[in-house]
N, C-alpha and C positions, 0 to 999 in steps of 0.2 A: 505494498500497500504506498511505503513510505516513496519507493524506486517512482512509485507510478507516477505522486504527485510531484515529485521533483524535477521528471520529467516533463510533467504539463508546466510546470511553474519557470522551465527553461523555456521552452516553447514561445509560450507568452513574452516572455524579458524577450525574447529574437524577435518575434514579427513587430512588436514593440518601437523596437528600434532601428526596426528596416523601414516602421512606418515614419518615423520621426526624421531619418536620414532625408526619405524620400521629401516629405515637406519642407525641409530647410533647401533644397534647391530647388523646385518650385515657389517658396516664396524670397524675396528681393526686399533689403531694410531700406532699399529708395530707389528711385527711378527719373529716367530726364526726358524734358519734353522738350521736342526742337518746336519752333514756333515762327511763323511767319508774321512780320509788322510789326514787332516789339521791337522802337525804337529808346522811350522816355523812361527814366524814375520815375515821373508819376506814374503811369501805367504799370509796371514793375513794383511800385510798392502795391496798388491796386489788387493785381493776381497776388499778391505774396497776403494781407489779407483777408482774401475768399480763399486758398489753400488752409491757412492757416484756424479758419474757424473749423473744421473738421474734425473733427472727434480722432483721426487715426493719423494726421499730421503732425511730425514731433518740429520737425523745421523745412525751411523751402529757401533758394538757391535761384536768384534772376542772376544772370549773365547776358549783359542788353549787348555787347558787343559779339555775344556768338548767338544770341535770338536762343536761350539754351535756360530751361528753368530746370535744377535739380530739387525735388521734393524728398524729404525723409520721412520714412515711417516711425511710427512705435513699435514697438515689441509685440509681434503677431498679429497688426494690424493689416488690414490691406486698402487700397481707392481701388474699383472696377474702371476701366478706361475708360466705359458707358460719361461717368459721373466725371471722369478729367478732362473729355471731349465737350462739356456741354458747362465746365466750367471755362472752361478758353474759349469755345466759340463764343458764351453768353457778352461775353469779355470784348466784345469784337476780333478775335484774332484767331486766325486757323494753323491747325494742330499739323508739321508735317511729318512727327514722326515719335511716339513714344517708346522708350526703349528700357526696357527692365532685366538686360541684361548685367 
């Protein structure tokens, strides 16, 4: 009986570790957004405020020269692409690419 319990417990731990490893690979703590037309500091601050209102967002950096937004997420949080597109489009900008690599 003890052997059965030990084997079952070991299998459960192994499966849990594999699942956690897969989830870590699929979840990044940041992503970048390439945006067309983002040129002024006022616009950058406006976008920062909109993203910071989201519960999942830890920090945001807007690089006007590269027209690139980097969003850092809180641990175990995510922000889906549809929401990102809505925030950017409602601000009057077009997304070139969302990169989660």
